[in-house]
N, C-alpha and C positions, 0 to 999 in steps of 0.2 A: 840717349842712354842705351847701352848695350844690354841685350837680354842675358840673363844669368843661365848658365848651363845647369841642367838637372844633375843630381849626384850620380845617377847611373850612366849618364852620357859622359861625365867627367871621368869616372872610373874606367869606362870602356876606352876612352881616348888615352888615358894614362897607361893602361895595360898594353895598348897597341904601341905606344912610344917605347915602353920597356922592352917589348918583343923585338922591335926594330934595333934596339941597342944590345940585343942578346942577353938581357938581364931577366932571370926568372922571377916571376911574381905570381901570387895566389890570392884569391879572395877568401879570407878566413871567415868573414861575417858579412852578409848582404843586408844593408840597411834600407831605409826608406828611399825609394827610387827618385823621388822628386826633391827632397830637401834634407836627406840624412847627412850628418857630419861624417867626415872621412878622416881616419887615422892611418898613416903609413908607417909600418914597422920595417926597418932595414936590419936584417940579420947578416953579420959579416962572417958567419960560418966558423967562428973561433970561440963561440960561447958568449959573444957580446952582441948587443943590439941597441938601436935607438928608435924611438917612436916619435913621429912628427904629427902634429895636429894643426889644422888651419885656424888662425885667429885673425882678429881685426885690429889693426893698429889705428887707434882713434886719432893720434897726432898726425899721422901721414895720410889718413883716410884711405888705406889700402888693406888688402888681405895679405897675410904673411904666414909662413910655416914656422912654427915654434916647437922646440923640443918638449915633449910631454914626459918622456922617461928615457934614461940612458944608463947602460951598465950591463951587468950579467943578463943574458937573455931570459933566464927564469924570472928575474925581478921585473923586467920589462913586461913579460907575459902576464905576471900577476897584476900589474897596473892596468893592462889592457882588459883583463877579465873583470876587474872592478868597474872600469869605464863601461863595458858592455852590459853589466847588470844594471847600471844607472840609466843607460840610453839604448833601448832596443832598436832604435832607428839608425844606429851607428854602423858605418862601413869600416871593416878592418882589412887592410891590404898588407900582405907580407912580401917583401922584396928580399931576395937572397943574392948578395954580391960581396965578395971578399974585399973589394975596394971601398965598400960603403956607399956606392952610387945610388941615388934615389931619383935623379933627374928633376927633383922638385924645384930647382933653381932655374930651370930652362923656361924660355918664353912659352906662354900659354899654360904653364903648370905652376908658376911661381906664386900666383895670387888669385 
């Protein structure tokens, strides 16, 4: 059984992958380093955004990224603010990319 990455290690690796692809990203909220959940917001710089959270697909027994919120960036930010008040251990990462790239579908990040 493979060891699970801590949240801070995953975030560090994710930010490094984004830097290599020249995609700007910022840590908006730093959660629990060991086991905090991670939400990735992708802002397309046109007033729109999508927020992704990792979930567990029980049928396939794998982790997957699912859309938490999508639409006007202000609406997505409101959802994220509510999530953060409910879970102080939550990591919030903001990615800024006009094409909407998150890299979350790439090997090592997808699940």
